[in-house]
C-alpha positions as CSV (number, residue, x, y, z in Angstrom):
1,M,9.5,-3.7,15.4
2,I,10.6,-6.4,12.8
3,N,12.9,-5.4,9.9
4,N,12.9,-8.2,7.6
5,N,16.2,-9.2,6.1
6,K,14.4,-10.0,2.8
7,N,14.4,-7.9,-0.5
8,T,11.9,-5.0,-0.1
9,L,9.8,-3.5,-3.1
10,E,8.4,0.0,-3.8
11,V,4.8,-1.2,-3.5
12,S,2.0,-0.9,-1.3
13,V,-0.5,-3.4,-0.5
14,L,-4.1,-2.3,0.3
15,I,-6.4,-4.3,2.7
16,A,-9.6,-3.3,3.8
17,V,-11.2,-5.0,7.1
18,H,-14.5,-4.9,8.8
19,H,-16.6,-6.5,11.7
20,A,-17.4,-9.7,9.9
21,I,-13.7,-10.6,9.1
22,N,-12.2,-13.7,10.8
23,P,-9.3,-12.6,12.6
24,I,-7.8,-16.0,11.9
25,Q,-8.0,-15.7,8.4
26,V,-6.6,-12.2,8.6
27,R,-3.3,-13.6,10.6
28,V,-2.8,-16.2,7.8
29,S,-3.3,-13.7,5.1
30,I,-1.0,-11.3,6.5
31,E,1.6,-14.1,7.5
32,S,1.8,-15.2,4.0
33,I,3.0,-11.9,2.8
34,F,6.0,-12.2,5.1
35,L,6.6,-15.5,3.9
36,Q,7.2,-14.3,0.1
37,K,11.1,-13.8,-0.9
38,N,10.3,-10.0,-1.7
39,I,8.0,-8.1,0.6
40,P,6.2,-4.7,-0.1
41,N,7.7,-1.8,1.7
42,Q,4.2,-0.7,2.8
43,I,1.0,-2.7,3.8
44,V,-2.0,-0.4,4.3
45,I,-4.9,-1.8,6.4
46,I,-7.9,0.3,6.7
47,V,-10.4,-0.8,9.4
48,D,-13.7,0.2,8.1
49,G,-16.0,1.0,11.2
50,S,-16.1,-0.8,14.4
51,I,-14.6,-4.3,14.9
52,G,-14.2,-6.9,17.6
53,I,-11.9,-7.1,20.3
54,E,-10.0,-10.1,18.9
55,L,-9.5,-8.5,15.4
56,S,-8.6,-5.1,17.2
57,E,-5.8,-6.6,19.3
58,Y,-4.4,-8.4,16.4
59,L,-4.1,-5.6,14.3
60,L,-2.4,-3.5,17.3
61,H,0.1,-6.5,17.6
62,L,0.7,-6.3,13.9
63,S,1.3,-2.4,13.9
64,L,3.7,-3.1,16.6
65,K,5.6,-6.0,15.1
66,Y,6.1,-5.0,11.5
67,N,7.2,-1.7,10.6
68,Q,5.9,-2.1,7.0
69,I,2.3,-2.0,8.4
70,V,0.3,1.0,8.7
71,I,-3.3,1.0,9.8
72,F,-6.0,3.6,9.6
73,Y,-9.4,3.4,11.4
74,L,-12.7,4.9,9.9
75,K,-15.2,5.7,12.6
76,K,-18.1,4.4,10.5
77,N,-18.6,1.6,8.0
78,K,-18.9,3.4,4.8
79,G,-18.4,0.3,2.5
80,L,-15.6,-1.2,0.7
81,A,-15.3,1.5,-2.3
82,Y,-15.0,4.3,0.1
83,A,-12.4,2.3,2.3
84,L,-10.3,1.3,-0.7
85,N,-10.3,5.1,-1.9
86,Y,-9.2,6.2,1.4
87,G,-6.5,3.8,1.3
88,L,-5.3,4.8,-2.2
89,Q,-4.6,8.3,-0.7
90,K,-2.5,6.7,2.1
91,S,-0.5,4.5,0.0
92,N,3.1,5.8,-0.3
93,Y,4.0,4.0,-3.7
94,E,2.8,4.2,-7.5
95,L,2.4,0.4,-7.5
96,I,-0.6,-0.8,-5.2
97,A,-1.4,-4.4,-4.7
98,R,-4.9,-5.2,-3.5
99,L,-5.3,-8.3,-1.4
100,D,-8.6,-9.5,0.4
101,P,-8.0,-10.6,4.1
102,D,-9.0,-14.1,3.8
103,D,-6.6,-14.8,0.7
104,I,-3.1,-16.0,1.0
105,V,-0.1,-14.8,-1.1
106,V,2.0,-17.3,-3.0
107,N,4.6,-17.5,-5.8
108,N,6.6,-14.5,-4.6
109,R,3.4,-12.4,-6.0
110,F,4.9,-8.7,-5.6
111,F,8.2,-9.4,-7.3
112,E,6.6,-11.2,-10.3
113,Q,3.9,-8.3,-11.0
114,K,6.4,-5.5,-10.2
115,K,8.4,-7.1,-12.9
116,E,5.8,-6.9,-15.5
117,F,5.3,-2.9,-14.8
118,D,9.0,-2.8,-15.2
119,K,8.8,-4.6,-18.4
120,N,5.9,-2.6,-19.9
121,Q,5.6,1.1,-19.0
122,T,2.2,1.3,-20.4
123,L,0.6,-1.4,-18.3
124,S,-2.0,0.1,-15.8
125,V,-3.8,-3.2,-14.1
126,C,-2.1,-6.7,-13.7
127,G,-3.9,-9.5,-12.1
128,S,-3.2,-13.3,-12.2
129,Y,-4.7,-16.8,-11.9
130,A,-5.9,-17.9,-8.5
131,Q,-5.9,-21.1,-6.6
132,E,-9.3,-22.1,-5.4
133,T,-9.8,-24.3,-2.5
134,Y,-13.2,-26.1,-1.5
135,K,-14.1,-28.3,1.4
136,N,-12.3,-31.7,1.7
137,N,-9.3,-29.8,0.3
138,K,-10.0,-29.9,-3.3
139,K,-8.3,-27.5,-5.4
140,K,-8.8,-25.9,-9.0
141,L,-6.9,-23.3,-10.5
142,L,-9.0,-20.5,-11.7
143,K,-7.7,-19.2,-15.0
144,K,-8.6,-15.7,-16.7
145,P,-7.7,-14.3,-20.0
146,S,-4.4,-12.9,-20.1
147,K,-3.9,-10.4,-23.0
148,D,-5.5,-6.8,-23.1
149,N,-7.7,-7.6,-26.0
150,E,-8.9,-10.8,-24.4
151,I,-9.7,-9.0,-20.9
152,K,-11.4,-6.2,-22.8
153,V,-13.8,-8.4,-24.7
154,S,-14.5,-10.6,-21.5
155,L,-15.3,-7.5,-19.6
156,K,-18.4,-6.7,-21.6
157,I,-19.7,-10.2,-20.3
158,K,-18.4,-10.7,-17.0
159,N,-15.4,-9.5,-14.6
160,P,-12.2,-11.3,-16.0
161,I,-9.8,-9.7,-13.2
162,I,-9.8,-11.4,-9.9
163,H,-9.8,-8.2,-7.5
164,S,-7.4,-9.9,-5.0
165,T,-4.7,-10.5,-7.4
166,V,-4.5,-7.2,-8.7
167,M,-1.6,-4.6,-8.7
168,F,-2.2,-1.3,-10.4
169,K,-0.7,2.1,-10.9
170,K,-2.1,4.4,-8.2
171,S,-2.1,7.5,-10.8
172,D,-4.0,5.8,-13.3
173,I,-6.8,4.4,-11.0
174,Q,-6.9,7.9,-9.3
175,S,-7.2,9.7,-12.8
176,I,-10.4,8.0,-13.6
177,G,-12.0,8.7,-10.1
178,G,-10.9,5.8,-8.0
179,Y,-13.4,3.1,-7.0
180,P,-16.9,4.0,-8.2
181,S,-19.1,4.4,-5.1
182,I,-21.7,1.4,-5.3
183,Y,-22.0,-1.2,-2.6
184,K,-21.0,-4.1,-4.6
185,C,-19.2,-4.9,-7.8
186,Q,-16.8,-2.0,-7.3
187,D,-14.0,-3.5,-8.9
188,Y,-16.0,-4.8,-12.0
189,L,-17.2,-1.1,-12.8
190,L,-13.8,0.3,-12.0
191,W,-12.3,-2.2,-14.7
192,I,-14.9,-1.0,-17.1
193,K,-13.9,2.6,-16.7
194,C,-10.3,1.6,-17.2
195,M,-11.3,0.0,-20.5
196,E,-13.0,3.2,-21.5
197,N,-9.8,5.2,-20.6
198,S,-7.8,2.9,-22.9
199,L,-5.8,1.7,-19.9
200,I,-3.9,-1.6,-20.6
201,F,-4.7,-4.8,-18.7
202,K,-2.7,-8.2,-18.2
203,N,-3.1,-11.4,-16.4
204,I,-0.2,-13.6,-15.5
205,D,-0.8,-17.0,-16.1
206,K,0.1,-18.2,-12.6
207,A,-1.7,-18.4,-9.3
208,F,-0.7,-15.4,-6.8
209,V,-3.3,-16.0,-4.2
210,I,-5.1,-19.1,-2.6
211,S,-8.8,-18.3,-2.0
212,K,-11.6,-20.1,-0.5
213,L,-14.9,-21.1,-2.5
214,D,-17.4,-21.6,0.1
215,K,-20.8,-21.4,1.2
216,S,-20.7,-18.0,2.4
217,L,-19.2,-16.6,-0.7
218,M,-22.3,-18.4,-2.7
219,M,-24.9,-16.9,-0.2
220,R,-23.3,-13.4,-1.1
221,R,-23.5,-13.8,-4.7
222,D,-27.7,-13.6,-4.6
223,L,-30.3,-11.4,-6.2
224,N,-29.1,-8.4,-4.2
225,Y,-25.6,-9.1,-5.8
226,F,-27.4,-9.1,-9.4
227,R,-28.9,-5.5,-8.5
228,F,-25.5,-4.3,-8.9
229,E,-24.4,-6.2,-11.8
230,K,-27.6,-4.8,-13.5
231,I,-26.2,-1.2,-12.7
232,I,-23.1,-2.1,-14.4
233,Y,-24.8,-3.6,-17.7
234,N,-27.0,-0.6,-17.8
235,Y,-23.9,1.5,-17.6
236,M,-22.4,-0.3,-20.6
237,L,-25.4,-0.1,-22.5
238,E,-25.6,3.5,-22.0
239,K,-22.1,3.9,-23.0
240,K,-22.7,1.9,-25.9
241,I,-19.9,-0.7,-24.7
242,I,-22.6,-3.3,-25.4
243,N,-25.5,-3.4,-27.5
244,K,-29.0,-4.6,-26.4
245,Y,-28.5,-8.0,-27.4
246,F,-25.7,-8.5,-25.1
247,F,-27.4,-6.4,-22.5
248,Y,-30.4,-8.7,-22.4
249,L,-28.2,-11.9,-22.7
250,N,-26.3,-10.9,-19.5
251,I,-29.3,-9.9,-17.7
252,V,-31.0,-13.0,-18.3
253,F,-27.9,-15.2,-17.6
254,R,-27.0,-13.5,-14.3
255,F,-30.6,-13.4,-13.0
256,I,-30.9,-17.1,-13.3
257,L,-27.5,-17.8,-11.9
258,R,-28.1,-15.5,-8.8
259,S,-31.8,-17.2,-8.4
260,L,-30.2,-20.6,-8.1
261,P,-30.2,-22.5,-4.9
262,Y,-26.8,-22.7,-3.1
263,P,-26.0,-26.6,-4.1
264,L,-26.5,-25.8,-7.8
265,K,-24.9,-22.5,-7.6
266,F,-21.8,-24.1,-6.0
267,L,-21.4,-26.6,-8.6
268,L,-21.4,-24.1,-11.5
269,Y,-19.0,-22.2,-9.8
270,Q,-16.7,-25.1,-9.5
271,I,-16.9,-26.1,-13.2
272,R,-16.8,-22.4,-14.5
């Protein structure tokens, strides 16, 4: 096993993988963690159901190479919410950083985010900007509102927290029941529940991950995805977080967006 001679942090990183994940992207993502100046003490990888031989062999290689990596295998694919809640239980540290297995960590992310929690003991959820890449190597800095009050206003309309950039306090997330058990948009509903419980948010105005905006992402943001967004807007209406005006405004806009053909949807995502 490799014991890196870098500074380590009392932070757990939580990653979930499944059969459709590209092993090459997983490799790039994991390697980016160990290229940082400060690395987390624990990386929890949850394997959600059966996976292919190539990915299975690479995960075995990782577990033998790095003593920070621990891998847990779920026999059946039960969805992202279940996998992440399982991962919460297996994480050793109070601070947990989420990472999608196809995103790349940059800018000494874990140190910078932990520093924010050390400075502000009331902070519960800390995200950041992201660097989006497109075909032909085009890049865009995806900005999000940074202050707690700005984030909470934005939550009533859309999700202002990029899930794969987030670091949060384990105890705070578990105190509100963890990730909600819906098939999609689990993170959005989780942040709304955090807001209901007066937890404090922040987005750091720096990109801590590089992510791809590609056709597969656009195809997943379809009318089926809208069904789960509608569940969330219904929840906010029932809880009086939004009024009927905002409810119908959100529903109409999201329905139109999810109904658009791929080229138009891709264009809108690039200029958002």
